[in-house]
RODO-2510 file (C-alpha; in nm, 4 decimals, decimal comma):
residues 391
     n   res          X          Y          Z
     1     m     7,5257    -0,2416     0,8402
     2     n     7,4972     0,0261     1,1089
     3     k     7,1708     0,1323     1,2753
     4     k     7,1736     0,4831     1,1165
     5     y     7,1868     0,3320     0,7677
     6     i     6,9082     0,0857     0,8442
     7     s     6,6917     0,3697     0,9776
     8     l     6,7596     0,5772     0,6656
     9     i     6,6584     0,2895     0,4363
    10     s     6,3405     0,2372     0,6378
    11     a     6,2490     0,6053     0,6170
    12     v     6,3056     0,6173     0,2405
    13     a     6,0983     0,3025     0,1967
    14     l     5,8147     0,4547     0,3943
    15     l     5,8256     0,7753     0,1888
    16     g     5,8086     0,5765    -0,1313
    17     a     5,5263     0,3498    -0,0170
    18     p     5,1745     0,4210    -0,1420
    19     a     4,9358     0,5814     0,1058
    20     m     4,7256     0,3084     0,2668
    21     a     4,5113     0,2940     0,5762
    22     s     4,6731     0,0955     0,8536
    23     a     4,4965    -0,1238     1,1053
    24     a     4,5292     0,1673     1,3473
    25     d     4,3120     0,3912     1,1263
    26     a     3,9426     0,3718     1,2028
    27     v     3,6773     0,2862     0,9462
    28     k     3,4780     0,6086     0,9474
    29     i     3,1022     0,5846     0,8952
    30     g     2,8758     0,8865     0,8808
    31     f     2,5167     0,8231     0,9836
    32     v     2,2532     1,0849     0,9043
    33     t     1,9144     1,0496     1,0708
    34     t     1,6534     1,2529     1,2572
    35     l     1,7465     1,2831     1,6245
    36     t     1,5348     1,5851     1,7192
    37     t     1,1799     1,7035     1,6390
    38     g     0,8792     1,4746     1,6750
    39     a     1,0483     1,2221     1,4476
    40     g     1,3478     1,1857     1,6783
    41     a     1,2181     0,8549     1,8147
    42     i     1,2823     0,6930     1,4764
    43     g     1,6389     0,8216     1,4669
    44     k     1,6959     0,6981     1,8215
    45     d     1,5843     0,3483     1,7220
    46     m     1,8210     0,3555     1,4250
    47     r     2,1120     0,4767     1,6377
    48     e     2,0473     0,2055     1,8952
    49     a     2,0619    -0,0573     1,6191
    50     v     2,3876     0,0824     1,4827
    51     d     2,5406     0,0794     1,8295
    52     l     2,4292    -0,2818     1,8733
    53     a     2,5815    -0,3804     1,5390
    54     v     2,9130    -0,2209     1,6369
    55     e     2,8953    -0,4088     1,9674
    56     h     2,8283    -0,7377     1,7862
    57     l     3,1361    -0,6722     1,5717
    58     g     3,3507    -0,6121     1,8780
    59     g     3,4096    -0,2536     1,7654
    60     k     3,6284    -0,3696     1,4761
    61     m     3,6106    -0,4225     1,1018
    62     a     3,9029    -0,6219     0,9606
    63     g     4,1063    -0,5287     1,2670
    64     r     4,0339    -0,1566     1,2311
    65     d     3,8365     0,0432     1,4868
    66     i     3,4867     0,1568     1,3905
    67     d     3,4156     0,5285     1,4203
    68     v     3,0477     0,6167     1,3696
    69     i     2,9715     0,9886     1,3418
    70     y     2,6015     1,0659     1,3927
    71     e     2,4421     1,3739     1,2420
    72     d     2,0890     1,5087     1,2905
    73     d     1,9061     1,6213     0,9744
    74     g     1,6352     1,7984     1,1758
    75     f     1,3731     1,6503     0,9408
    76     k     1,4789     1,9040     0,6754
    77     p     1,6355     1,8401     0,3323
    78     e     1,8631     2,1439     0,3482
    79     i     2,0033     2,0400     0,6853
    80     g     2,0471     1,6817     0,5675
    81     k     2,2530     1,8043     0,2744
    82     q     2,4626     2,0294     0,4997
    83     k     2,5339     1,7404     0,7350
    84     t     2,6193     1,5109     0,4435
    85     d     2,8606     1,7716     0,3045
    86     k     3,0226     1,8001     0,6466
    87     l     3,0684     1,4244     0,6824
    88     v     3,2099     1,3838     0,3326
    89     k     3,4304     1,6919     0,3033
    90     k     3,5364     1,7648     0,6624
    91     d     3,5190     1,4281     0,8393
    92     n     3,6317     1,2332     0,5304
    93     v     3,4107     0,9357     0,6098
    94     d     3,4608     0,6124     0,4172
    95     f     3,0886     0,5337     0,4089
    96     i     2,7735     0,7308     0,4762
    97     a     2,4442     0,5693     0,5795
    98     g     2,1094     0,6437     0,7409
    99     y     1,8419     0,8699     0,5855
   100     i     1,4830     0,8186     0,6966
   101     w     1,3137     1,0587     0,4575
   102     s     1,3054     1,0432     0,0783
   103     h     1,3184     1,4222     0,0362
   104     v     1,6259     1,4383     0,2612
   105     l     1,8015     1,1611     0,0691
   106     m     1,7172     1,3237    -0,2650
   107     a     1,8753     1,6483    -0,1439
   108     s     2,1847     1,4734    -0,0083
   109     y     2,2863     1,1847    -0,2320
   110     k     2,4942     1,3834    -0,4836
   111     s     2,7038     1,5251    -0,2009
   112     a     2,8170     1,1674    -0,1340
   113     v     2,8363     0,9957    -0,4720
   114     d     2,9862     1,2973    -0,6531
   115     n     3,2656     1,2961    -0,3949
   116     d     3,3518     0,9248    -0,4149
   117     t     3,1845     0,8245    -0,0897
   118     f     2,9852     0,5019    -0,0717
   119     m     2,6287     0,5651     0,0420
   120     i     2,3855     0,3177     0,1990
   121     s     2,0244     0,4215     0,2485
   122     s     1,8959     0,2618     0,5669
   123     n     1,5358     0,3538     0,4933
   124     a     1,4414     0,6020     0,2206
   125     g     1,3723     0,4520    -0,1220
   126     p     1,2680     0,7271    -0,3666
   127     s     1,1919     0,6000    -0,7156
   128     p     1,4391     0,8253    -0,9071
   129     l     1,7356     0,6737    -0,7200
   130     a     1,6147     0,3233    -0,8070
   131     g     1,5635     0,4179    -1,1706
   132     k     1,7126     0,6882    -1,3891
   133     l     1,9320     0,8371    -1,1141
   134     c     2,0713     0,5056    -0,9893
   135     h     2,4415     0,5127    -0,9064
   136     e     2,7041     0,2445    -0,8622
   137     d     2,8073     0,3871    -0,5240
   138     l     2,4526     0,4115    -0,3843
   139     f     2,3091     0,1031    -0,2086
   140     s     2,0019     0,0292     0,0027
   141     t     1,9359    -0,2067     0,2925
   142     s     1,5636    -0,1344     0,2862
   143     w     1,3441    -0,1279    -0,0279
   144     q     1,2173     0,0996    -0,3011
   145     n     0,9153     0,2942    -0,1764
   146     d     0,6598     0,1425    -0,4161
   147     q     0,7354    -0,2189    -0,3225
   148     t     0,5729    -0,2387     0,0194
   149     t     0,2499    -0,0887    -0,1096
   150     m     0,2530    -0,3011    -0,4229
   151     a     0,2358    -0,5960    -0,1826
   152     m    -0,0511    -0,4255    -0,0003
   153     g    -0,2389    -0,3841    -0,3265
   154     e    -0,2154    -0,7600    -0,3773
   155     v    -0,3469    -0,8176    -0,0236
   156     l    -0,6446    -0,5918    -0,0907
   157     n    -0,7228    -0,7912    -0,4053
   158     q    -0,6967    -1,1192    -0,2137
   159     r    -0,9398    -0,9876     0,0480
   160     g    -1,1996    -0,8869    -0,2053
   161     i    -1,1715    -0,5100    -0,1596
   162     k    -1,3468    -0,3388    -0,4509
   163     k    -1,3671     0,0246    -0,3360
   164     l    -1,0640     0,1867    -0,1702
   165     y    -0,9977     0,5264    -0,0123
   166     i    -0,6327     0,6397     0,0041
   167     m    -0,4597     0,8848     0,2377
   168     a    -0,0895     0,9752     0,2430
   169     p     0,1364     1,2777     0,3006
   170     n     0,2226     1,4881    -0,0018
   171     y     0,5985     1,4366    -0,0396
   172     a     0,8264     1,2034    -0,2376
   173     a     0,7714     0,8892    -0,0307
   174     g     0,3982     0,9503     0,0015
   175     k     0,3626     0,9790    -0,3745
   176     n     0,5633     0,6577    -0,4269
   177     m     0,3552     0,4708    -0,1694
   178     v     0,0342     0,5704    -0,3431
   179     s     0,1680     0,4818    -0,6873
   180     g     0,2672     0,1410    -0,5517
   181     v    -0,0762     0,0463    -0,4214
   182     e    -0,2460     0,1874    -0,7326
   183     r    -0,0072    -0,0175    -0,9478
   184     t    -0,1424    -0,3499    -0,8161
   185     f    -0,4878    -0,2793    -0,6697
   186     k    -0,7516    -0,3937    -0,9200
   187     g    -1,0554    -0,2235    -0,7675
   188     e    -1,1746     0,1378    -0,7736
   189     v    -1,0094     0,4218    -0,5821
   190     v    -1,3140     0,6172    -0,4655
   191     g    -1,1207     0,8936    -0,2907
   192     k    -0,7665     1,0143    -0,2333
   193     d    -0,6221     1,2791    -0,0033
   194     m    -0,2567     1,3857    -0,0160
   195     t    -0,2131     1,5831     0,3065
   196     k     0,0406     1,8514     0,3934
   197     f     0,3685     1,7155     0,5315
   198     p     0,5011     1,7461     0,7913
   199     a     0,2758     2,0310     0,9050
   200     q    -0,0628     1,8540     0,9100
   201     l    -0,1464     1,6454     1,2149
   202     d    -0,5246     1,6843     1,2161
   203     f    -0,6998     1,4401     0,9837
   204     s    -1,0589     1,4900     1,1005
   205     a    -1,1726     1,6566     0,7772
   206     e    -1,0273     1,3779     0,5640
   207     l    -1,1799     1,1090     0,7867
   208     a    -1,5210     1,2714     0,7434
   209     k    -1,4716     1,2411     0,3664
   210     v    -1,3814     0,8742     0,4088
   211     r    -1,7034     0,8099     0,6003
   212     a    -1,9081     0,9822     0,3307
   213     a    -1,7403     0,7846     0,0483
   214     e    -1,8377     0,4498     0,2088
   215     p    -1,5354     0,2544     0,0783
   216     d    -1,4699    -0,1130     0,1466
   217     a    -1,1364    -0,0204     0,3043
   218     l    -0,9033     0,2683     0,3865
   219     f    -0,5333     0,2551     0,2989
   220     v    -0,2900     0,4965     0,4651
   221     f     0,0816     0,5713     0,4862
   222     y     0,1780     0,7983     0,7768
   223     p     0,5230     0,7451     0,9285
   224     g     0,6436     0,8480     1,2736
   225     k     0,4283     1,0671     1,4973
   226     h     0,1866     1,1255     1,2104
   227     g     0,0997     0,7555     1,2211
   228     a     0,0240     0,7556     1,5942
   229     q    -0,1883     1,0670     1,5526
   230     f    -0,3785     0,9192     1,2598
   231     i    -0,4530     0,5888     1,4373
   232     t    -0,5837     0,7802     1,7400
   233     q    -0,8159     0,9942     1,5293
   234     y    -0,9302     0,6952     1,3228
   235     a    -1,0315     0,5213     1,6475
   236     q    -1,2042     0,8326     1,7805
   237     a    -1,4049     0,8548     1,4593
   238     e    -1,5166     0,4924     1,5146
   239     l    -1,4539     0,4172     1,1480
   240     a    -1,3232     0,0692     1,2231
   241     k    -1,6847    -0,0488     1,2529
   242     t    -1,7495     0,0247     0,8865
   243     v    -1,4155     0,0892     0,7108
   244     p    -1,1294    -0,1599     0,7736
   245     l    -0,7844    -0,0024     0,7873
   246     y    -0,4774    -0,1242     0,5967
   247     t    -0,1435     0,0510     0,6497
   248     v     0,2244     0,0654     0,5638
   249     f     0,4916     0,2350     0,7801
   250     t     0,2189     0,3764     1,0047
   251     i     0,2291     0,1274     1,2923
   252     d     0,5648     0,0099     1,4264
   253     s     0,7351    -0,0944     1,7483
   254     i     0,8059     0,2710     1,8281
   255     s     0,4365     0,3633     1,8354
   256     l     0,2863     0,0304     1,9483
   257     p     0,3500     0,0820     2,3214
   258     r     0,1251     0,3920     2,2966
   259     i    -0,1360     0,2857     2,0413
   260     g    -0,1258    -0,0944     2,0660
   261     e    -0,4830    -0,1396     2,1840
   262     l    -0,6088     0,0824     1,9032
   263     a    -0,3993    -0,1028     1,6447
   264     e    -0,4453    -0,4631     1,7645
   265     g    -0,5396    -0,6934     1,4789
   266     s    -0,4580    -0,4392     1,2083
   267     l    -0,2723    -0,5487     0,8958
   268     m     0,0311    -0,4131     0,7143
   269     t     0,2915    -0,5283     0,4625
   270     m     0,6680    -0,5246     0,5147
   271     f     0,9844    -0,7102     0,4118
   272     w     1,0720    -0,7805     0,7775
   273     s     0,9113    -0,8677     1,1103
   274     p     1,0524    -0,9314     1,4592
   275     d     0,9406    -1,2954     1,4330
   276     l     1,1156    -1,3593     1,1001
   277     d     1,2871    -1,6935     1,1476
   278     t     1,6498    -1,6327     1,0466
   279     p     1,9571    -1,6786     1,2708
   280     a     2,0696    -1,3165     1,2299
   281     n     1,7220    -1,1816     1,3067
   282     k     1,6819    -1,3954     1,6178
   283     k     2,0121    -1,2673     1,7556
   284     f     1,9344    -0,9090     1,6568
   285     v     1,5866    -0,9000     1,8133
   286     t     1,6884    -1,0895     2,1287
   287     d     1,9930    -0,8721     2,1955
   288     f     1,8124    -0,5490     2,1029
   289     k     1,5321    -0,6223     2,3497
   290     a     1,7820    -0,7204     2,6201
   291     k     1,9871    -0,4044     2,5688
   292     y     1,7113    -0,1474     2,5219
   293     g     1,4023    -0,3059     2,6777
   294     h     1,1741    -0,2928     2,3741
   295     y     1,1223    -0,4455     2,0302
   296     p     1,3242    -0,3031     1,7409
   297     s     1,1441    -0,1381     1,4509
   298     h     1,2059    -0,2037     1,0821
   299     y     1,4085     0,1207     1,0879
   300     a     1,6387    -0,0470     1,3382
   301     a     1,6588    -0,3721     1,1410
   302     q     1,7619    -0,1873     0,8255
   303     s     2,0183     0,0224     1,0139
   304     y     2,1683    -0,2893     1,1706
   305     d     2,2006    -0,4425     0,8240
   306     s     2,3670    -0,1239     0,6947
   307     i     2,6556    -0,1708     0,9365
   308     m     2,6777    -0,5431     0,8652
   309     l     2,6856    -0,4747     0,4903
   310     i     2,9696    -0,2267     0,5358
   311     n     3,1531    -0,4762     0,7554
   312     s     3,1192    -0,7487     0,4917
   313     a     3,2885    -0,5229     0,2364
   314     v     3,5668    -0,4071     0,4708
   315     e     3,6380    -0,7674     0,5695
   316     k     3,6411    -0,8864     0,2080
   317     v     3,9091    -0,6311     0,1118
   318     n     4,1036    -0,7026     0,4327
   319     g     4,0548    -0,3489     0,5566
   320     d     4,2156    -0,1863     0,2522
   321     l     3,9643     0,0696     0,1242
   322     s     4,2005     0,2249    -0,1306
   323     d     4,0704     0,0092    -0,4182
   324     r     3,7231     0,1514    -0,4708
   325     d     3,6322    -0,1034    -0,7378
   326     a     3,7083    -0,3864    -0,4967
   327     v     3,5058    -0,2244    -0,2178
   328     r     3,2132    -0,1642    -0,4530
   329     s     3,2196    -0,5263    -0,5685
   330     a     3,2298    -0,6414    -0,2074
   331     l     2,9266    -0,4279    -0,1202
   332     k     2,7408    -0,5661    -0,4201
   333     a     2,8215    -0,9234    -0,3157
   334     a     2,6635    -0,8613     0,0286
   335     e     2,8267    -1,1684     0,1801
   336     f     2,6811    -1,1532     0,5288
   337     q     2,3823    -1,2859     0,7201
   338     s     2,1100    -1,0228     0,6882
   339     v     1,8206    -1,0073     0,9345
   340     r     1,5981    -1,0930     0,6351
   341     g     1,8061    -1,3986     0,5386
   342     e     2,0030    -1,3750     0,2159
   343     l     2,0474    -1,0223     0,0838
   344     k     2,0644    -1,0046    -0,2947
   345     f     2,0920    -0,6762    -0,4809
   346     g     1,9250    -0,5993    -0,8105
   347     n     2,1033    -0,4178    -1,0907
   348     n     2,0108    -0,0857    -0,9233
   349     n     2,1540    -0,1886    -0,5817
   350     i     1,8049    -0,2211    -0,4281
   351     p     1,7378    -0,5537    -0,2499
   352     i     1,5416    -0,8272    -0,4249
   353     q     1,3461    -0,9760    -0,1356
   354     n     1,0285    -1,1197     0,0116
   355     f     0,7374    -0,9106     0,1374
   356     y     0,5016    -1,0314     0,4095
   357     l     0,1573    -0,9550     0,5448
   358     r     0,1900    -0,8769     0,9180
   359     q    -0,0650    -0,8376     1,1952
   360     v    -0,0454    -0,6532     1,5278
   361     v    -0,0659    -0,9009     1,8167
   362     k     0,0336    -0,9381     2,1823
   363     d     0,3323    -1,1562     2,2665
   364     e     0,3498    -1,4025     2,5572
   365     n     0,4387    -1,1152     2,7934
   366     g     0,1446    -0,9017     2,6845
   367     d     0,3595    -0,6618     2,4806
   368     y     0,2353    -0,5471     2,1422
   369     t     0,4344    -0,6601     1,8388
   370     t     0,3690    -0,7975     1,4913
   371     k     0,3661    -1,1472     1,3466
   372     i     0,3883    -1,2716     0,9891
   373     v     0,0535    -1,3918     0,8522
   374     s     0,1600    -1,4856     0,5002
   375     t     0,4156    -1,4259     0,2261
   376     v     0,2803    -1,1881    -0,0392
   377     y     0,5843    -1,1647    -0,2691
   378     e     0,8910    -1,3847    -0,3069
   379     n     1,2153    -1,2362    -0,4441
   380     h     1,0427    -0,9184    -0,5534
   381     q     1,2291    -0,6577    -0,7580
   382     d     1,1161    -0,2973    -0,7712
   383     p     0,9553    -0,1711    -1,0943
   384     y     1,2106     0,1069    -1,1492
   385     a     1,5082    -0,1281    -1,1897
   386     q     1,4390    -0,1444    -1,5628
   387     e     1,5024     0,2290    -1,5868
   388     c     1,8470     0,1969    -1,4246
   389     s     2,1369     0,2015    -1,6711
   390     m     2,3449    -0,0343    -1,4587
   391     k     2,3255    -0,3990    -1,5659
***
């Protein structure tokens, strides 16, 4: 058989073969976060964690290169949706992840799932997407918003708090956080302020109302720069002498270098902590600190897990992403070592996981961090899973 004939047969065979990504084609991952504005520090922490995850994977998933395309949502839902549309329709990403803010995710998720793109929320957990709007192609490596504050409500009960004042920003996540603590707290809510978001950064009027209400404790949720601002004003008002503070997503490793002294000893609930004793978490925290010179935040931990979840699916299907059912099943199986230990998804693709009480402390080097005080919930499932049609 001559060489021309062999070449012709090969060409015909290639034309007749089904389209399939080769090992030379990169696995394309879109990552939407906030990289500018006052919230840009959170997005930077998430991006650093993603870069570390890619480094830990040697830049490959099932022999294919990893191509991460970062997009900045500018802290605005309309921009988040535009960037999601761009990643899905122009860049043709295989997966899309990220999303700090619930209102940005709510504006963006249909752009992904309606166009057959797997979506992993690395932070936001709005209740509709855990319940009636759940989708088989939408996963989370964080939590549903209510869960962390449901755990805090239990802590408040354990500590004998009878009268509680609540403050939170008036947007999707803020509303979920408040509903979570109210769901489990058994005492009386003597005051509640839902402040403007993201415009309001002065909380002096609300803190005066707290003082006048004389509650047993104050619960707040203020993420990003709003949290640092709130803690500073709370300290200036000297309320700590009379009104103990309990928080979620208000104090983290991003803000602790600036507000550590003001926050030392304060308590919060979370599914993760830098001192969580799992092999994956030890490696993640050690290597993150060595690479970037500071502790990772929970935003970083969740972002790291997002990449590792995607990798577990790509590896399980041997790099062939053409069978969407197989990829979806592989994502659901979550066969990888999460920073939290085992990662198990509920019927709505939200993790079923432990939640801990954490306290701000100094480490052996004098740096501020958090440590686990106790386990509040074991294998906790969010309350909206029962509204999800997936079984």
